[in-house]
C-alpha positions in Angstrom: -22.0 -13.6 23.1 -19.4 -12.7 20.2 -20.9 -8.8 21.2 -20.8 -8.8 25.2 -16.8 -9.9 25.1 -16.1 -7.3 22.2 -17.3 -5.2 24.8 -15.8 -6.1 27.8 -12.8 -6.1 26.1 -13.5 -2.6 24.9 -14.4 -1.6 28.4 -11.7 -3.3 30.3 -9.2 -1.5 28.1 -10.4 2.1 28.2 -10.4 1.0 32.2 -7.1 0.3 31.8 -6.0 3.2 30.2 -7.5 6.1 32.9 -5.7 3.8 35.5 -2.2 2.8 34.2 -0.5 4.9 31.8 2.8 2.9 30.4 5.7 5.5 29.4 8.5 4.3 28.0 9.8 0.6 26.6 13.2 -0.6 26.6 13.6 -3.8 24.8 16.2 -6.3 23.6 14.8 -8.2 20.7 16.7 -11.1 18.7 15.0 -11.6 15.7 15.8 -15.3 14.1 15.4 -15.6 10.3 15.8 -19.4 9.6 13.8 -20.4 12.6 11.0 -17.1 12.1 11.1 -16.9 15.5 11.4 -13.8 17.7 13.4 -13.3 21.2 14.1 -10.4 23.7 13.8 -9.0 26.8 11.6 -5.9 27.7 11.1 -3.2 30.3 8.3 -1.1 30.7 7.8 1.5 32.6 5.0 2.8 33.7 2.7 4.8 36.5 -0.6 3.6 38.2 -2.6 6.6 38.5 -5.4 4.6 40.2 -6.2 1.6 42.3 -7.0 -1.3 39.5 -6.7 -5.1 40.1 -5.1 -6.7 36.7 -2.5 -5.0 34.0 -2.5 -6.6 30.7 0.0 -6.4 28.4 -1.0 -8.0 24.7 1.0 -10.4 23.4 -0.4 -13.6 21.2 0.8 -17.4 22.0 3.9 -15.9 23.2 6.1 -17.5 25.8 6.7 -15.1 29.3 9.2 -16.0 31.8 11.0 -13.7 34.5 8.9 -11.7 35.1 9.5 -9.0 37.8 8.0 -5.8 39.1 10.5 -3.1 40.4 12.6 -5.4 40.4 11.0 -8.3 42.1 9.7 -11.2 40.6 6.0 -11.9 40.5 3.3 -14.5 39.7 1.8 -13.6 37.0 -1.4 -15.4 34.1 -0.3 -15.6 30.1 -3.9 -15.6 28.9 -2.6 -16.7 25.4 -3.4 -13.2 24.3 -2.1 -11.2 26.8 0.5 -11.1 29.8 -1.7 -10.7 32.9 -0.1 -8.9 35.7 -1.8 -9.1 39.6 0.7 -8.3 41.5 3.6 -6.1 42.8 2.4 -2.8 41.2 1.9 0.5 43.7 0.3 3.5 42.9 2.9 6.2 41.1 6.1 5.2 39.2 7.0 1.5 38.6 8.9 -1.0 36.6 8.0 -4.4 34.6 10.5 -6.5 33.2 10.3 -10.2 31.7 11.6 -12.1 28.7 9.3 -13.3 25.7 9.6 -16.0 22.8 7.5 -15.9 20.1 6.7 -17.7 17.1 4.4 -15.4 14.6 2.5 -16.5 11.9 1.3 -13.2 11.1 2.3 -9.4 11.0 5.8 -9.9 11.2 6.9 -11.9 7.7 9.8 -13.6 6.4 10.3 -13.2 2.8 12.2 -15.9 1.0 13.1 -19.2 1.4 16.5 -18.3 3.2 14.3 -15.2 5.1 16.3 -12.7 2.6 13.6 -9.9 4.0 11.9 -9.7 7.0 9.4 -6.9 7.6 6.2 -6.2 9.7 3.0 -4.9 9.2 1.0 -4.0 12.5 -1.9 -1.3 10.9 -4.7 -2.1 13.8 -3.8 -3.9 16.4 -1.1 -6.9 15.2 2.0 -5.6 16.9 1.6 -7.9 19.8 1.8 -11.1 17.3 5.9 -10.2 17.4 6.6 -8.0 19.9 4.8 -7.7 23.7 2.7 -4.3 23.3 -0.6 -3.0 23.2 -3.7 -3.3 20.7 -5.5 -0.3 22.0 -4.1 2.9 19.9 -5.1 5.2 22.8 -2.1 3.5 24.8 1.0 5.9 23.7 4.4 4.4 24.7 7.9 5.9 23.5 10.2 3.1 22.2 13.5 2.5 22.6 14.8 -0.6 21.2 18.0 -2.6 20.4 17.6 -5.3 17.3 19.7 -8.3 16.8 19.3 -10.1 13.6 20.8 -13.8 14.1 21.7 -16.0 11.2 24.9 -16.9 10.3 25.2 -16.5 6.3 26.8 -14.2 3.4 23.3 -12.4 3.7 23.2 -11.2 7.1 26.6 -9.5 6.8 25.0 -7.5 4.2 21.7 -6.8 6.1 20.7 -3.6 8.0 17.9 -3.4 10.5 15.4 -0.6 10.2 13.0 0.5 12.9 11.6 4.1 14.1 13.0 7.2 15.4 17.1 7.8 15.6 19.7 5.4 15.0 22.0 5.6 18.1 24.4 2.6 17.4 25.6 -0.5 14.9 27.2 -3.6 15.7 28.3 -6.5 13.8 29.9 -9.4 14.6 30.3 -13.3 14.3 27.4 -12.2 11.6 24.9 -10.9 14.3 23.6 -7.1 13.3 22.9 -5.1 16.3 21.3 -1.7 15.7 19.7 0.7 18.7 16.9 2.6 18.0 14.9 5.3 20.1 12.2 7.4 19.6 11.8 10.5 21.5 8.1 11.3 21.7 5.2 8.5 22.7 3.3 6.2 19.9 0.7 3.8 19.2 1.9 0.3 19.5 0.3 -0.7 16.2 3.2 1.7 14.1 6.4 0.1 15.3 8.2 -1.3 12.6 11.0 -3.2 11.6 12.4 -4.4 8.3 15.7 -6.5 8.1 17.4 -6.8 4.3 20.2 -6.1 2.4 19.3 -2.6 1.6 21.6 0.7 0.3 20.2 3.7 1.4 20.6 7.6 0.2 20.5 11.0 2.9 19.1 14.3 1.8 17.8 17.2 4.4 14.7 18.8 4.3 13.7 22.4 4.1 13.9 22.4 7.5 16.5 20.0 8.3 15.1 16.9 8.8 17.1 14.2 7.9 15.5 12.1 4.7 16.5 8.2 4.4 15.9 6.5 1.2 16.4 2.4 1.2 16.8 0.3 -2.0 17.8 -3.2 -2.7 21.5 -2.9 -4.8 20.2 -4.8 -7.4 17.7 -1.6 -8.1 20.5 1.4 -7.9 19.5 2.2 -11.3 15.8 2.9 -10.3 17.0 5.0 -7.3 16.2 8.8 -8.8 13.2 7.4 -10.6 11.3 5.9 -7.5 12.0 8.5 -5.1 11.3 11.4 -7.5 10.0 14.4 -5.8 10.1 13.0 -2.5 12.5 16.4 -1.5 9.7 18.6 -2.8 6.6 16.4 -1.5 8.2 16.6 2.3 8.9 20.4 2.1 5.4 21.5 0.6 3.6 19.4 3.0 5.4 20.9 6.1 4.5 24.0 4.6 1.4 23.7 3.7 0.1 21.8 6.9 1.7 24.6 9.0 3.1 22.6 11.8 6.7 21.3 11.9 7.5 17.3 10.7 7.1 16.0 14.6 10.0 13.7 14.5 13.1 13.2 14.4 14.2 11.4 11.2 11.9 10.7 8.2 13.1 6.6 6.4 11.5 4.8 3.8 12.0 1.5 2.9 10.8 -0.7 -0.2 9.8 -4.1 1.0 8.8 -7.8 -1.5 5.2 -8.9 -0.6 4.3 -6.2 0.9 0.5 -6.0 2.1 -0.3 -3.1 0.9 0.6 0.0 -0.8 2.9 1.6 1.9 2.4 1.8 5.9 2.9 4.8 8.1 4.6 3.6 10.3 6.3 6.4 12.8 9.4 7.9 11.3 9.6 4.4 9.3 7.2 4.2 5.5 7.1 0.7 4.9 6.4 0.2 1.0 5.5 -1.9 -1.8 8.5 -3.3 -4.1 5.9 -2.3 -6.8 6.9 1.0 -6.7 10.2 0.9 -7.4 10.5 1.5 -11.1 12.6 2.8 -13.3 11.7 6.0 -16.1 9.8 4.1 -18.4 7.7 2.3 -15.2 6.9 6.1 -13.5 4.9 6.8 -16.5 2.4 3.7 -15.4 2.6 3.4 -12.0 4.9 5.6 -9.5 4.8 6.4 -6.0 4.2 9.6 -5.7 0.7 9.8 -4.3 1.8 6.3 -1.9 5.0 8.5 -0.8 2.5 11.7 -0.1 -0.4 10.1 1.8 2.2 8.1 4.0 3.8 11.2 4.9 0.7 13.0 5.8 -0.2 10.4 8.2 3.4 11.6 9.9 0.7 14.0 11.2 -3.0 12.4 10.8 -2.6 9.0 12.6 0.9 9.1 14.1 1.2 12.2 15.7 -3.1 13.0 16.4 -4.7 9.6 16.5 -8.1 8.3 16.4 -10.0 6.9 19.2 -11.8 4.8 17.6 -12.4 3.3 14.2 -15.6 5.6 13.9 -13.5 8.4 13.5 -10.6 6.5 10.8 -11.2 9.2 8.3 -9.8 11.4 10.6 -6.5 9.7 9.6 -7.4 8.6 6.1 -9.4 11.8 4.7 -6.8 14.2 6.1 -3.8 11.9 4.3 -6.0 11.3 1.7 -6.3 15.1 0.7 -3.3 16.2 1.7 -1.9 13.5 -0.8 -3.6 15.1 -3.5 -2.8 18.7 -2.5 0.9 17.5 -2.7 0.3 16.1 -6.0 -1.1 19.2 -7.1 2.3 20.7 -6.8 3.5 18.0 -8.5 1.6 17.4 -11.1 -0.5 20.4 -11.7 -3.8 22.2 -10.8 -5.7 20.3 -13.9 -4.6 17.3 -12.2 -5.6 18.2 -8.5 -9.2 18.4 -10.0 -8.8 15.6 -12.7 -8.2 13.3 -9.5 -10.9 14.8 -7.2 -13.3 13.9 -10.5 -12.9 10.7 -10.7 -13.3 10.0 -7.4 -16.5 11.8 -7.5 -17.7 9.3 -9.7 -16.5 6.8 -7.5 -18.1 7.9 -4.8 -21.5 8.5 -6.5 -21.8 4.9 -8.0 -20.6 3.5 -4.7 -23.4 5.5 -2.5 -26.0 3.3 -5.2 -24.9 -0.1 -2.7 -23.1 1.2 -0.3 -25.0 2.3 2.8 -22.8 2.8 5.6 -21.5 7.1 6.1 -17.8 7.8 6.9 -18.5 8.0 10.6 -19.1 4.6 11.1 -16.3 1.7 12.0 -17.3 -0.5 9.2 -17.3 2.3 6.2 -15.5 0.9 3.7 -11.8 2.3 2.5 -13.5 4.5 -0.4 -15.5 6.2 2.0 -12.6 6.5 4.8 -9.8 7.3 1.9 -12.3 9.3 -0.7 -15.3 10.9 1.0 -13.2 11.6 3.8 -10.9 13.8 1.7 -13.8 15.1 -0.6 -14.8 16.6 3.1 -12.3 18.0 3.7 -11.8 20.0 0.4 -15.4 21.3 1.1 -14.2 22.8 4.4 -11.3 24.3 3.1 -13.2 26.0 -0.5 -16.0 27.4 2.3 -13.6 28.4 4.7 -10.2 29.7 2.5 -6.9 28.2 2.4 -5.7 30.3 5.3 -8.3 29.1 7.5 -8.1 26.1 7.4 -4.6 25.8 7.9 -5.3 27.8 10.8 -7.3 25.3 12.3 -5.2 22.3 11.5 -2.6 23.6 13.0 -4.2 24.6 16.3 -5.9 21.0 16.0 -2.2 19.5 15.7 -0.8 21.6 18.3 -3.6 20.8 21.1 -4.0 17.0 20.1 -0.1 16.1 19.6 0.8 12.6 21.0 -2.6 12.3 22.1 -6.4 10.5 20.6 -8.6 12.4 19.1 -12.7 12.6 17.9 -14.6 14.0 15.2 -15.8 16.7 16.9 -12.1 17.8 18.2 -11.3 18.6 14.7 -14.8 20.2 13.6 -14.4 22.3 17.7 -10.9 24.0 16.2 -12.8 24.8 12.4 -15.7 26.4 14.4 -12.7 28.7 15.9 -11.3 29.7 13.0 -14.3 30.5 11.5 -17.6 30.7 13.6 -19.6 30.8 10.4 -19.4 27.8 9.0 -22.0 25.4 10.0 -19.9 22.3 11.1 -23.1 20.6 12.2 -24.4 20.7 8.7 -21.4 19.8 7.2 -21.0 16.6 9.9 -24.4 15.8 8.9 -24.3 15.9 5.1 -20.8 14.2 4.6 -19.7 12.5 7.4 -23.3 11.1 8.6 -24.9 10.4 5.4 -23.5 7.5 3.0 -25.0 10.0 -0.1 -22.9 11.3 -1.6 -23.0 15.1 -2.4 -22.8 15.2 -6.5 -24.6 19.2 -6.9 -22.0 20.0 -4.0 -19.3 18.5 -5.7 -20.2 19.8 -9.5 -20.0 23.2 -8.3 -16.5 23.0 -6.4 -15.2 21.0 -9.9 -16.5 23.6 -12.5 -14.0 26.2 -10.2 -11.2 25.3 -12.6 -11.3 25.7 -16.3 -10.4 22.4 -17.6 -12.9 20.3 -15.7 -15.4 22.8 -17.1 -14.0 21.9 -20.6 -13.7 18.4 -19.5 -17.9 18.4 -19.3 -18.0 20.6 -22.5 -16.2 17.7 -24.0 -18.4 14.8 -23.0 -21.6 16.8 -23.9 -20.2 16.4 -27.5 -20.9 13.0 -27.2 -25.1 13.8 -28.2 -23.7 15.3 -31.0 -22.8 13.5 -34.7 -19.2 12.8 -35.4 -19.5 15.5 -38.5 -21.0 18.6 -36.0 -17.7 17.5 -33.5 -14.9 16.9 -36.3 -13.6 21.0 -35.7 -13.7 20.8 -32.4 -12.1 17.3 -31.8 -9.5 18.7 -34.5 -9.1 21.6 -32.4 -8.8 20.1 -28.9 -6.2 17.5 -30.0 -4.0 19.9 -31.6 -4.3 22.0 -27.9 -2.2 21.7 -25.2 -5.2 21.1 -23.4 -4.6 18.1 -19.9 -5.0 15.0 -21.4 -8.0 13.9 -20.3 -9.7 16.0 -22.5 -7.9 13.8 -25.5 -8.8 10.8 -24.6 -12.2 11.7 -24.4 -12.3 12.1 -27.6 -10.6 8.4 -28.4 -13.4 7.4 -26.4 -16.2 9.2 -28.3 -14.6 7.7 -31.7 -13.6 4.1 -30.4 -17.3 2.6 -32.3 -16.7 5.1 -35.0 -15.8 3.1 -38.7 -11.9 3.2 -38.9 -11.7 5.3 -42.1 -13.5 8.1 -40.6 -12.0 8.6 -37.5 -8.1 8.1 -39.0 -7.2 11.7 -39.3 -7.9 12.0 -35.2 -6.2 9.1 -34.4 -3.3 10.4 -36.3 -3.3 13.9 -34.6 -3.6 11.7 -31.2 0.0 9.7 -31.6 1.0 13.1 -32.9 0.9 14.8 -29.5 3.5 12.7 -28.2 1.6 12.0 -24.6 2.1 8.8 -23.0 -1.7 8.8 -22.0 -3.1 9.8 -25.3 -1.0 7.1 -27.2 -2.4 4.8 -24.9 -5.8 5.7 -25.2 -5.2 5.3 -29.2 -3.8 1.3 -28.4 -6.4 0.5 -25.9 -9.4 2.0 -28.7 -8.2 1.0 -31.6 -9.4 -2.5 -32.2 -9.2 -2.3 -36.1 -5.8 -2.3 -38.0 -5.6 -1.9 -41.1 -2.5 -1.9 -43.2 -2.4 1.2 -44.1 -2.3 2.6 -40.2 0.2 -0.2 -39.1 3.5 1.2 -38.9 1.7 4.0 -37.3 0.3 2.0 -34.3 3.2 0.0 -34.4 5.2 3.1 -33.2 3.4 2.6 -30.0 5.8 -0.6 -29.3 8.6 1.7 -28.4 6.1 4.4 -26.2 7.7 5.1 -22.9 5.2 2.9 -21.2 5.4 -0.9 -20.3 1.3 -1.1 -20.4 0.7 0.6 -24.2 3.5 -1.5 -25.4 1.4 -4.7 -24.2 -1.9 -3.6 -25.4 0.0 -2.9 -28.7 1.8 -6.4 -29.0 -1.6 -8.3 -28.3 -3.6 -6.2 -30.9 -0.8 -6.4 -33.4 -0.5 -10.3 -32.5 -4.1 -10.7 -33.4 -4.2 -8.6 -36.5 -1.4 -9.2 -38.4 -0.1 -13.5 -37.8 2.4 -13.1 -40.6 4.7 -10.7 -39.0 4.4 -12.0 -35.6 8.2 -13.3 -35.7 8.8 -9.6 -36.6 6.7 -8.9 -33.2 9.2 -11.4 -31.2 12.6 -10.4 -32.3 11.1 -6.8 -30.7 10.2 -8.1 -28.1 12.5 -10.7 -27.3 14.8 -8.1 -24.7 11.9 -6.6 -22.9 11.4 -7.3 -19.0 8.8 -4.8 -18.2 8.0 -3.9 -14.3 8.2 -5.4 -11.4 5.8 -8.0 -12.5 7.6 -8.8 -15.3 4.8 -9.1 -17.9 6.8 -8.0 -20.8 9.1 -10.7 -20.4 6.4 -13.7 -19.2 4.5 -11.9 -22.2 7.2 -12.8 -24.3 8.0 -16.0 -23.2 4.7 -17.3 -23.4 4.1 -15.9 -27.2 7.6 -17.6 -28.4 6.9 -21.2 -26.9 3.2 -21.0 -28.8 5.1 -20.1 -31.9 6.7 -22.2 -34.1 10.2 -21.5 -35.7 11.8 -20.8 -32.7 14.7 -21.6 -31.3 15.8 -22.9 -27.3 12.2 -23.4 -26.2 13.4 -25.8 -23.4 15.3 -22.8 -22.3 12.3 -20.7 -23.0 10.3 -22.6 -21.0 12.5 -23.2 -17.5 12.3 -19.6 -17.6 9.2 -19.4 -17.4 8.6 -22.1 -15.2 11.4 -20.4 -13.1 9.1 -17.3 -12.7 6.1 -19.5 -10.8 8.6 -20.5 -8.2 8.5 -18.9 -4.1 12.0 -17.1 -5.1 10.0 -14.5 -6.8 7.2 -12.0 -5.7 3.4 -13.3 -6.4 3.0 -10.5 -9.0 5.7 -11.9 -11.0 4.4 -15.9 -9.7 1.1 -15.2 -10.8 1.6 -14.2 -14.1 3.6 -16.8 -14.6 1.4 -19.8 -13.3 -1.3 -18.3 -15.5 1.3 -18.5 -18.8 2.7 -21.5 -18.2 -0.5 -23.2 -17.2 -2.1 -22.0 -20.6 0.9 -23.7 -22.0 1.0 -27.3 -20.2 -1.3 -27.4 -17.3 0.0 -30.8 -16.0 3.3 -30.0 -15.0 4.1 -31.2 -12.1 6.4 -28.0 -11.4 4.1 -25.7 -12.2 1.1 -27.5 -10.5 3.0 -27.7 -6.6 4.1 -24.0 -7.2 0.2 -23.4 -7.5 -0.6 -25.2 -4.6 2.6 -23.1 -2.7 0.6 -20.8 -4.1 -2.6 -21.2 -1.6 -0.5 -20.3 1.7 1.3 -17.4 0.7 0.7 -14.3 3.1 -0.6 -12.2 0.7 -4.5 -13.4 0.4 -5.0 -11.9 -2.5 -2.6 -14.6 -4.3 -3.4 -17.4 -2.2 -6.9 -16.6 -2.9 -5.7 -16.9 -7.2 -4.1 -20.3 -6.6 -6.9 -22.0 -4.6 -9.4 -20.7 -7.0 -7.0 -21.9 -9.9 -6.7 -25.0 -8.3 -10.4 -25.7 -7.8 -10.9 -24.8 -11.9 -8.6 -27.8 -12.3 -10.1 -30.3 -10.4 -13.5 -30.0 -12.2 -11.5 -31.7 -15.2 -10.6 -35.0 -15.8 -7.7 -36.7 -14.3 -6.6 -33.4 -12.2 -7.8 -34.6 -9.1 -5.8 -38.0 -9.2 -2.6 -35.7 -10.5 -2.6 -34.3 -7.3 -3.3 -36.6 -5.1 0.3 -38.0 -7.1 2.2 -35.8 -5.5 0.5 -34.6 -2.1 3.0 -36.5 0.1 5.9 -35.2 -1.2 4.6 -31.6 -0.4 5.5 -29.7 3.0 2.7 -29.6 6.2 1.0 -26.7 5.4 0.6 -26.9 1.9 -0.7 -30.8 2.3 -3.2 -29.3 4.8 -4.4 -26.8 1.9 -4.7 -29.4 -0.7 -6.5 -31.7 1.1 -9.2 -28.8 1.9 -9.3 -28.4 -1.9 -9.8 -32.1 -2.7 -12.2 -32.5 -0.1 -14.5 -30.0 -1.4 -14.2 -31.7 -5.0 -15.2 -34.9 -3.4 
């Protein structure tokens, strides 16, 4: 029955799209931060092309009033999932207007106790939880939104409101922010975006004159350059490489707290995770370059030209992944590009051992849609050449701009520019067969001299250290790309220290962050003679390296722990505050440390909902290792179970399950159950009932 309903839903939608064309949406929306509510009045202009009984506008659990068609009140049905219209419209041009109220449980997120940020994530078909729209990606509309943030607080006075398109006007009175945005071209509803929060921004022009607007929180202004490093280079490169002008009027990028994914390519308005807001050191551990390029590429592949269904989703993710790699090649070089392709080839080859779903399938894995899709495009580009590939892509985008496509639409453009290329064979091998074409991929990888050298270095695993010594020395002292040097260190991992120390010193002398990190990671035994050399890793421009080195030195030299704590005393780390939480934990577990109460209070503070989930998860794990019966910590652990990020809520549930297996903990949780908010009570009761 479930499948029959799904089929009926798809059939009814496809029928509506063929008979009704929604053109433009005009909306006045109010976001009520404290009440976590959205209200508004909406007008849609639409054309009835053929006779139809019922027209649907998706709206999940909304209340609709004042419904009018062509300015006359009409009867309607609210199904709980959609506003159903069945009278008052005629063949040709029409208008429908209505007001609505929504209390969304998903898609729009109010971050923090006072809603310090509000943002949306409508990927798929979820925008209809906060705005009456269309779950079917094939319905494209020009959106013109006036958005008001109603909250009488000091925060509201500093808030900006960001949405798709050009900002046409901005008003602020009595703590009420009203911003007017307009799109000029149609787009799918899932790409509608809204962000409210305290941000600063900087605008620069691309080479082609497109305004590039970069947002950042006031507390992070010192991280602006390192966060948005290479952004203009990426934009200018992709416009040139794709060969089709950026299709929208403006491009905005906004980092938000506790975002569900790395980034989301809302039309003209990318939202991305606060995790990518980094300083110069954090840039070496986790930077925004790849995500930046990926979401920008989507502005063409996904936003301008949209796949008709999940079966063809690779046309969005494969293209965005491949063009992001090409942009990274522009930034980081040819060797980096080929090494990334190589790494994903290993993932795909291993995944094919258990994953038998091909790329052209709506249930394909993300790895297939993204990475295998990118590899598939790389094989075409290498086969027909960059110029013909660009010609085909340009023709594809021009022909199907603001429309929806299937795989054969793209392959037809490839066939036009290169009749000799066997598109059917390509489709069979790369898109309809779940196996990864390892042999073909390796041939392409070996076109790069660095990859040839990496494969040769991997073959040295079969030889003895004595045989490899001259080659290892030569490579470690050369300017070869770093993965070859980290490969050598991997091969030395289980070699007795005395036999490999000279190579470790050579690796440290490279001053390459990644090579030195490999020394930290692969050196478990640290003799006193190597201690001072190893301690130099504590000053590396990598928070990850510092953490690895600290932990290994703590274990190897107990007598030097006070010195280590003094070294780490002012460390913070990245957005997850990993180094600060590490310091607090080890300080609390040490003797002769002053102000332990203050340090413990700071650690407990990081477990609270005022911080992002990445900070809280680190702090909760470490706080529980110090005192697993602290009521404040346990309450914050319960709070984690109702968090909107499923990874963090799962962490909370799993931790509670582990504790409930221990004596006394069921009673301890029961003791503060009445003091919890209703949603937390429900979650904790479920976990307690599992135990019973």
